[in-house]
Every structure is written in structure tokens, then in C-alpha cells.
C-alpha positions in Angstrom: 19.4 -12.8 12.6 18.9 -15.3 10.6 18.7 -13.5 7.2 21.3 -10.7 6.2 20.4 -8.1 4.1 24.2 -8.0 2.6 27.7 -8.8 3.0 29.6 -5.5 3.9 33.4 -4.8 4.4 34.2 -1.5 6.6 38.0 -0.6 6.3 39.1 1.9 8.7 42.2 2.4 10.6 40.2 4.0 13.5 39.2 0.7 16.0 36.3 2.8 17.4 34.8 3.8 14.1 34.9 -0.1 12.7 33.5 -1.2 16.0 30.8 1.5 16.1 29.7 0.8 12.6 30.0 -3.0 12.6 27.7 -3.0 15.8 24.8 -0.5 14.0 24.8 -2.8 10.6 24.6 -5.9 12.3 21.7 -4.2 14.2 20.0 -3.6 10.7 20.6 -7.2 9.7 23.7 -6.7 7.5 27.0 -9.1 7.9 29.8 -7.3 8.5 33.7 -7.8 8.3 36.2 -5.0 9.1 39.6 -4.5 7.9 42.4 -2.3 9.7 44.0 -1.3 6.5 44.1 -1.1 2.4 46.4 -4.0 2.4 44.1 -6.1 5.0 41.1 -5.2 2.7 42.9 -6.5 0.0 43.8 -9.8 1.4 39.8 -10.1 2.8 38.7 -9.5 -0.7 40.6 -12.1 -2.3 38.4 -14.6 -0.5 35.1 -12.9 0.0 32.7 -11.5 -2.2 31.3 -8.5 -0.6 28.3 -6.8 -1.7 29.5 -3.7 -0.5 32.5 -1.7 0.9 32.9 0.9 3.2 36.3 2.3 2.9 38.1 5.4 4.8 40.3 8.0 2.5 42.7 8.8 5.1 44.7 5.8 6.3 48.2 4.9 7.4 50.3 3.2 4.4 47.8 2.9 1.6 45.2 5.2 1.3 41.3 4.5 0.4 41.7 6.3 -3.2 44.9 4.1 -3.8 43.1 1.0 -2.7 40.6 1.6 -5.3 42.9 2.5 -8.0 45.2 -0.6 -7.3 42.1 -2.9 -7.6 39.4 -0.7 -9.8 40.3 -3.0 -12.7 38.8 -6.1 -10.9 37.0 -5.1 -8.3 33.2 -4.7 -9.4 32.2 -4.4 -5.6 30.2 -1.0 -4.9 32.3 1.8 -2.4 31.1 4.4 -0.3 34.0 6.7 1.2 34.1 8.0 4.5 36.0 11.5 4.3 36.9 14.1 6.8 36.1 17.2 6.4 38.1 19.0 4.3 38.8 16.5 2.0 36.5 18.0 -1.0 39.3 17.4 -4.0 39.7 13.4 -2.4 36.1 13.0 -2.7 35.8 14.1 -6.3 38.7 12.0 -6.9 37.1 9.0 -5.5 34.2 9.2 -7.3 36.2 9.5 -10.1 38.1 6.9 -9.9 35.2 4.5 -9.3 33.8 5.3 -5.5 29.6 5.3 -5.6 29.2 7.6 -2.9 31.0 9.1 -0.1 29.9 10.3 3.4 31.5 13.0 5.6 32.7 12.2 9.3 31.1 12.8 11.3 27.9 11.0 10.0 24.5 9.9 11.1 24.1 6.2 11.5 20.7 6.2 9.6 22.0 8.2 6.8 24.7 5.7 6.3 22.0 3.3 6.2 19.8 4.8 3.7 23.2 5.0 1.5 23.8 1.5 1.6 20.3 0.8 1.0 20.1 2.8 -2.0 23.4 1.0 -3.8 22.6 -2.5 -2.6 18.9 -1.8 -4.1 20.8 -1.1 -7.3 23.6 -3.4 -7.3 22.8 -6.5 -5.8 23.0 -9.3 -7.7 21.2 -12.8 -7.3 23.4 -15.1 -9.2 25.0 -16.4 -5.8 23.9 -20.1 -5.1 21.8 -19.6 -1.5 20.2 -23.2 -1.7 21.5 -26.2 -3.1 20.4 -30.0 -2.9 22.6 -32.7 -3.8 21.6 -36.8 -2.7 19.5 -36.7 1.0 21.0 -33.4 2.1 19.9 -29.7 1.4 21.4 -26.4 2.2 19.4 -23.6 2.9 21.7 -20.6 3.5 18.3 -18.2 3.6 17.1 -19.8 6.2 20.6 -21.0 7.9 19.5 -24.8 7.9 21.1 -27.9 6.9 18.4 -30.5 6.0 19.5 -34.3 6.0 17.3 -37.1 6.0 14.5 -34.8 7.4 16.4 -34.0 10.1 17.1 -30.0 10.4 20.6 -28.5 11.6 20.9 -24.8 12.4 24.0 -23.3 11.0 25.8 -20.5 12.6 26.9 -17.1 11.0 30.9 -18.5 11.1 29.5 -21.8 9.5 27.4 -19.6 6.9 30.5 -17.8 5.8 32.0 -21.1 4.7 29.5 -22.8 3.4 28.4 -19.5 1.2 31.9 -19.7 -0.3 32.2 -23.3 -0.7 28.8 -24.1 -2.4 29.8 -21.0 -5.3 33.0 -22.4 -5.8 33.0 -26.2 -5.7 35.6 -28.3 -6.1 37.9 -25.3 -4.7 40.3 -26.0 -1.9 40.6 -23.5 0.9 43.4 -23.3 2.9 43.0 -22.5 6.7 44.2 -19.2 6.3 41.8 -18.4 3.6 39.0 -19.7 6.2 40.6 -18.0 8.5 40.6 -14.7 6.9 37.2 -15.5 5.9 35.6 -16.1 9.3 38.3 -13.8 11.3 39.2 -16.5 13.6 43.2 -16.7 13.8 43.7 -20.7 15.8 44.0 -23.5 13.3 42.2 -25.3 16.1 39.1 -23.4 15.7 39.1 -23.9 12.1 39.2 -27.6 12.4 36.7 -27.9 15.3 34.2 -25.8 12.5 34.8 -28.1 9.8 34.3 -30.8 12.3 31.0 -29.5 13.1 29.9 -28.8 9.5 30.5 -32.5 8.8 28.5 -33.9 11.4 25.3 -32.3 9.9 26.6 -32.4 6.4 27.9 -35.8 6.2 26.3 -39.5 7.0 29.6 -40.5 8.4 31.7 -37.7 9.6 34.4 -39.7 10.2 34.5 -40.7 6.6 33.4 -37.6 5.0 32.2 -38.1 1.4 31.3 -34.3 0.4 33.5 -31.8 2.9 36.6 -33.1 2.3 40.6 -32.6 3.5 43.3 -32.0 1.0 46.4 -33.4 2.5 48.2 -30.0 3.2 46.0 -27.7 1.5 42.8 -27.1 3.1 39.0 -28.3 2.8 37.3 -28.8 0.0 33.2 -29.3 -1.1 32.2 -31.9 -3.4 28.7 -31.1 -4.4 28.6 -31.8 -8.1 
């Protein structure tokens, strides 16, 4: 899947639901990140700009409604609530505090896709940079390609997540923890390997990087301006 329709965060304490929803959305060309709690979701929205959040209401710890209330002033991402049977009051309250739609469990996956499509169609913004060019290098996230001196290098989905964030935040340093949350990787060595791989595709001299640099003790930064 080279071109994803949107990046969606699925928040549910039920691993089975997270897995099934992610699988179905992936099959329909959506990029999916998951969170098992409101607290986990909060960490991820600090790092990633999602196109839409699918949010369970009833979870251990903070509920989905509490998550919306606490973040409504800074959360401009559309939200679809997943509600259990008999949670009519919570559905109404969810819509009142800023949710865009709700879907009662159990639900048909096709209906979820249709609701997502309706919201994305109305709210998806086009201000995110998808293609950039600097010196003899072109990064095209739409085609998942890096073109360097007329040589094409394919980038995978994990590399795309990192570049998408860095391209739209040039000069910002991302720690290994930031990148770990973004890519759902928890080993520093794995993150370093990905950065090394990206440097080979971007840099003229990967051992002496000019663009994708290491900030000692802080993390990585992409200098393109």
C-alpha cells in the first residue's frame, strides 16, 4: 500500500478490537496507530498529527469522554466514539463535548469505513507537506520515494512516518522516545538502524550527514531549510 488515505489512531483497551480494526483499516488503505488507554493515546497525540481518532468510551483509567474533555481545547482531530449497548447518555455527552460521530458495538466494519470516509472527506487538510526538494534530493511521501541524483530509493511505512513528521517540523529535534512512540518501536537499536537506513537514501555521504543529523544527547533532526 503505497498511498494511505489517512492516518488513524485506534484507542481501545480490548486488544482483540484494536487488532481487528487495525487489520480492516489497513486492508482499506488506512495507516493505523493503536493505543490501549487514554493515557497511551495522550502520549501519541503529542508526537503524531492524526487525521482521525477512533475512541472507546469505557476504558480502565481515564474514559474516552475524559480524554476528549481534557484535550478538547488543543485537539482539532475528528473523533468517532465506540460505545457499548446502553451507553446512550455517554453518546450524547460525547457529541456535546466535541466528538464528531459514534458507532455502537458490535458494529459492521463496512459501516465504520463509511463513517470514516464521510468525516475525512469533510475535514482532511491539505496543508501538510508531502513532497519536498532540496539540493539534488527529492522526498515524495505520496509515492514513498526518495530520489537522489536521479536514483530512486523506496521508503517503507516506518520510514515514511518519521519523514512525514520531520518534513513538517524542520529543525525540530526528535528524541529516540519520540520516534519510538511514532513508530511503535521500543528498542533504541531498532530506531538507530532506521535512521542509518534513511541516511543512506538521503545523504551524499551517510557517514557525515548534512541533513539528517544527530543532536548529541537529544535525538535526531532534519535540516532542509
